[in-house]
VEXDREN-2710 file (C-alpha; in Angstrom, 1 decimal):
% VEXDREN-2710
k/r/px/py/pz
1/MET/166.1/147.1/211.8
2/SER/164.4/145.9/208.7
3/LEU/165.8/145.4/205.3
4/VAL/164.2/146.6/202.1
5/TYR/164.8/144.6/199.0
6/ARG/164.2/146.3/195.6
7/ARG/164.1/144.7/192.3
8/VAL/166.1/146.7/189.8
9/VAL/164.5/146.6/186.3
10/GLU/166.8/147.5/183.5
11/VAL/164.8/149.7/181.1
12/PRO/166.4/150.3/177.6
13/VAL/167.3/154.0/177.3
14/ASN/166.1/154.2/173.6
15/PRO/164.0/151.1/173.0
16/PRO/163.4/150.2/169.3
17/PHE/159.7/150.0/170.0
18/PRO/157.2/150.5/172.9
19/LEU/155.7/147.5/174.7
20/GLY/152.3/149.2/175.1
21/GLN/150.1/147.6/177.8
22/VAL/151.8/144.5/179.1
23/VAL/149.6/141.5/179.9
24/ALA/150.1/137.8/180.6
25/THR/147.8/134.8/180.7
26/PRO/147.4/133.1/184.1
27/ALA/149.1/130.0/182.6
28/ALA/152.2/132.0/181.7
29/LEU/152.3/133.7/185.1
30/LYS/152.1/130.4/186.9
31/LEU/155.1/129.1/184.9
32/VAL/157.4/132.1/184.8
33/PRO/158.9/133.8/187.9
34/PRO/158.4/137.6/187.8
35/GLU/162.1/138.3/187.6
36/VAL/162.5/135.9/184.6
37/LEU/159.5/137.5/183.0
38/LEU/161.1/141.0/183.4
39/GLN/164.3/139.7/181.8
40/TRP/162.4/138.2/178.8
41/LEU/160.5/141.5/178.3
42/HIS/163.8/143.4/178.3
43/ARG/165.3/140.9/175.9
44/HIS/162.1/141.1/173.6
45/GLN/162.1/145.0/173.6
46/THR/165.8/145.2/172.7
47/GLY/165.5/142.8/169.8
48/ASP/166.7/139.4/171.3
49/TRP/164.0/137.3/169.9
50/GLY/165.0/134.2/171.9
51/ALA/164.3/130.8/170.5
52/VAL/162.6/131.7/167.3
53/GLY/163.8/130.3/163.9
54/PRO/165.8/132.4/161.3
55/GLU/162.7/133.2/159.3
56/ASP/160.9/134.6/162.4
57/TRP/164.0/136.4/163.5
58/ALA/164.3/138.1/160.2
59/ALA/160.5/138.9/160.1
60/ASN/160.8/140.5/163.5
61/ASP/163.8/142.7/162.4
62/ARG/161.7/143.8/159.4
63/ALA/158.7/144.4/161.6
64/LEU/160.8/147.0/163.5
65/THR/160.5/149.3/160.5
66/ASP/157.4/147.9/158.8
67/GLY/155.2/148.0/161.8
68/ASP/154.2/144.4/161.9
69/ARG/153.7/142.3/165.1
70/LEU/156.7/141.0/166.9
71/LEU/157.1/137.5/168.3
72/SER/159.7/136.3/170.8
73/SER/160.0/132.8/172.2
74/TYR/161.7/131.7/175.4
75/LEU/162.0/128.5/177.3
76/THR/161.4/128.0/180.9
77/GLU/163.9/126.0/183.0
78/GLY/161.6/123.0/182.4
79/GLY/161.8/123.4/178.7
80/ILE/158.3/124.9/178.2
81/LYS/157.9/127.4/175.5
82/VAL/156.5/130.8/176.3
83/TRP/155.7/133.5/173.7
84/ILE/155.9/137.3/174.0
85/ILE/153.9/139.1/171.2
86/THR/153.8/142.8/170.7
87/GLU/150.9/144.0/168.5
88/TRP/151.5/145.5/165.2
89/ASP/150.4/149.0/166.5
90/ARG/152.5/148.6/169.7
91/SER/149.5/149.0/171.9
92/ALA/149.9/145.8/173.8
93/THR/152.4/143.1/174.6
94/THR/151.1/139.7/175.6
95/VAL/153.0/136.8/177.4
96/LEU/151.3/133.5/176.7
97/LEU/151.8/129.8/175.9
98/PRO/151.8/128.9/172.2
99/GLU/148.7/126.7/172.7
100/GLU/146.8/129.9/174.0
101/TYR/147.3/131.8/170.8
END
């Protein structure tokens, strides 16, 4: 008898914006386990911008209606900052390290 494990991904029912094509840099993929990456993408898509400052948080909230780019920032367990950026036209979302921007 073999067991099958399935990862459940919670997808927002009516997300405030589409992610478009999701891509990640090799450095980000090396640092962030897939299950954490999926959690961060969910948080990003539902308006939890993570560890951004109040000005960036407000800019993201405005961008939901103005159509500007969206930036979230999350920290790995080791304290390394990782960004998630959704383009202004919502065509793509990129996971990367700040120094790769």
